[in-house]
C-alpha positions as a printed Julia matrix, in Angstrom:
185×3 Matrix{Float64}:
   0.13   0.01    0.0
   1.29   3.59   -0.88
   1.93   6.58    0.57
  -1.32   7.93   -0.93
  -4.76   9.9     0.92
  -8.19   8.58   -0.13
 -10.23  11.18    0.77
 -13.91  10.83    0.53
 -16.69  14.3     0.15
 -19.94  13.96    0.76
 -23.06  16.52    1.65
 -26.26  16.48    2.14
 -28.3   17.01   -0.98
 -28.11  16.87   -4.42
 -26.42  19.93   -6.13
 -24.51  21.78   -3.29
 -21.5   22.17   -4.65
 -19.57  19.01   -3.61
 -18.91  18.03   -7.54
 -17.22  21.38   -7.83
 -15.4   21.51   -5.07
 -13.83  17.97   -6.01
 -12.71  18.87   -9.47
 -11.06  22.77   -8.39
  -9.08  20.91   -5.17
  -7.99  17.94   -7.75
  -6.69  20.54  -10.35
  -5.05  22.49   -7.77
  -3.31  19.2    -5.93
  -2.15  17.79   -9.93
  -0.98  21.09  -10.86
   1.24  21.22   -7.55
   3.23  17.78   -8.73
   0.93  15.43   -6.98
  -0.56  12.32   -8.66
  -3.69  12.73   -8.34
  -7.32  10.12   -9.27
 -10.52  11.86   -9.0
 -13.49   8.51   -8.67
 -16.8    9.24   -9.32
 -18.61   7.09   -7.06
 -21.9    9.24   -7.39
 -22.92   6.35   -9.33
 -26.87   8.11   -9.73
 -25.82  11.76  -10.39
 -22.6   11.05  -12.41
 -21.13  14.56  -13.07
 -17.43  14.59  -12.78
 -16.92  13.16  -15.98
 -18.66  16.53  -17.85
 -16.61  18.59  -15.86
 -13.1   16.8   -16.5
 -14.04  16.25  -20.41
 -13.92  12.76  -20.23
 -15.94  10.13  -21.5
 -18.37   8.46  -18.9
 -18.07   5.16  -19.92
 -16.19   2.55  -19.47
 -16.32   3.26  -15.69
 -16.24   1.98  -11.94
 -19.21   0.15  -12.74
 -17.08  -1.95  -15.48
 -15.08  -2.99  -13.4
 -17.3   -5.33  -11.49
 -19.77  -5.81  -13.62
 -17.84  -6.57  -16.59
 -14.14  -7.71  -15.15
 -12.86  -4.18  -17.27
  -9.19  -3.92  -16.28
  -8.54  -1.02  -14.26
  -5.92   0.41  -16.56
  -8.3    0.81  -19.09
 -10.87   2.55  -16.87
  -8.51   5.17  -15.36
  -8.67   8.09  -17.85
  -6.32  10.99  -18.14
  -7.38  14.46  -18.07
  -6.18  17.52  -20.24
  -4.2   18.52  -16.57
  -0.85  16.92  -16.13
  -1.02  14.82  -13.09
  -4.83  14.63  -13.45
  -6.33  11.18  -13.71
 -10.19   9.83  -13.24
 -11.96   6.7   -12.71
 -15.51   7.88  -14.25
 -19.19   6.28  -12.68
 -19.44   4.35  -16.15
 -22.97   2.69  -16.37
 -25.71   3.45  -13.56
 -25.82  -0.59  -12.37
 -29.39  -1.66  -11.23
 -28.0   -1.89   -7.71
 -25.19   0.89   -6.59
 -24.79  -0.36   -2.64
 -24.39  -3.92   -3.78
 -21.8   -2.83   -5.77
 -20.01  -0.55   -3.37
 -20.41  -2.75   -0.64
 -18.41  -5.63   -2.6
 -15.52  -6.85   -0.5
 -13.82  -6.35   -3.46
 -13.93  -2.44   -3.05
 -10.77  -2.42   -0.52
  -8.72  -4.33   -3.33
  -9.61  -1.88   -6.12
  -8.84   1.26   -3.44
  -5.37  -0.66   -2.27
  -4.54  -1.06   -6.07
  -5.3    2.54   -6.73
  -2.97   3.46   -3.98
   0.16   2.6    -5.41
  -0.04   4.67   -8.52
  -1.87   8.16   -7.12
  -0.93  10.43   -4.48
  -4.41  11.42   -3.81
  -7.27   9.47   -4.47
 -10.48  12.05   -3.61
 -13.83  10.23   -4.0
 -17.01  12.22   -5.29
 -19.47  10.29   -3.16
 -23.53  10.52   -3.37
 -25.51  12.95   -0.38
 -26.08  11.76    2.7
 -29.34  12.39    2.76
 -30.25  10.51   -0.58
 -29.05   7.13   -0.16
 -26.48   4.84    1.96
 -23.93   4.96   -0.46
 -21.74   7.55    1.11
 -21.97   5.92    4.4
 -20.3    2.37    2.69
 -18.02   4.6     0.8
 -16.81   6.59    3.95
 -15.44   3.15    5.33
 -12.98   3.02    3.02
 -11.36   6.19    3.73
  -8.54   7.87    5.12
 -10.68  10.97    5.72
 -13.7   12.42    4.86
 -15.29  16.31    3.63
 -18.26  17.69    3.95
 -19.53  19.87    1.86
 -22.19  22.21    2.76
 -24.01  25.3     0.64
 -24.52  27.73    2.88
 -27.9   28.45    4.1
 -29.12  25.58    1.45
 -29.59  23.17    3.56
 -31.6   22.26    7.15
 -28.8   22.86    9.99
 -31.0   19.7    11.05
 -30.46  17.95    8.41
 -26.63  18.69    8.37
 -26.52  17.74   11.96
 -27.85  14.16   11.56
 -25.52  13.83    8.1
 -22.67  14.75   10.02
 -23.65  12.53   13.15
 -24.64   9.4    10.62
 -20.96  10.1     8.91
 -19.07  10.29   12.51
 -20.54   6.7    12.96
 -18.71   5.17   10.26
 -15.83   6.66   10.25
 -13.72   8.32   12.87
 -11.59  10.53   10.51
 -13.72  13.39    9.24
 -11.36  16.08    8.01
 -14.25  19.03    8.05
 -16.69  20.55    6.7
 -16.31  23.24    3.5
 -19.05  25.69    3.42
 -19.22  27.02    0.44
 -21.15  30.19   -1.48
 -20.87  31.39    1.82
 -23.16  34.62    1.91
 -21.45  36.84    4.98
 -23.79  39.47    4.44
 -26.79  37.51    5.85
 -27.98  37.69    9.53
 -26.67  35.8    12.21
 -22.98  35.27   10.75
 -20.22  36.09   12.64
 -16.55  36.21   12.51
């Protein structure tokens, strides 16, 4: 196993900016010389392929369903040092795919080749996939769009995430409106 870090990014609900956060961070890491892989494991709402300008298929689901070779699935992007493993075709049962015991082996194989593995997970309020994925991570990051999501839902989601991984790195708050009432320095 290499010295790479596997970081899982999740949030509360769709369209909070999680994918944009991952892609921007991945580009910064790659630009600094770090060999970086973005994995799109938001299998139902895959967006990473569009953001990085690569085909959606073949991808992650093809590794398990069609038994495709991993080397064929990891795609380079236009940015040096930045690679992507897209979601691939929507599988019939995404949680079952993620829960396979071979998932750990897949990540171990990827760790040997990358400094950073950033995983775009589905939102916690939508499906169980994100909690399954968090078990495999070194770190988890929770992305929240300011004022968009109910604070109680955020708290429930963070508590659920902390139950499956003790390695919650923190929360990224995006689209912060410092002019709103209740904002304090």
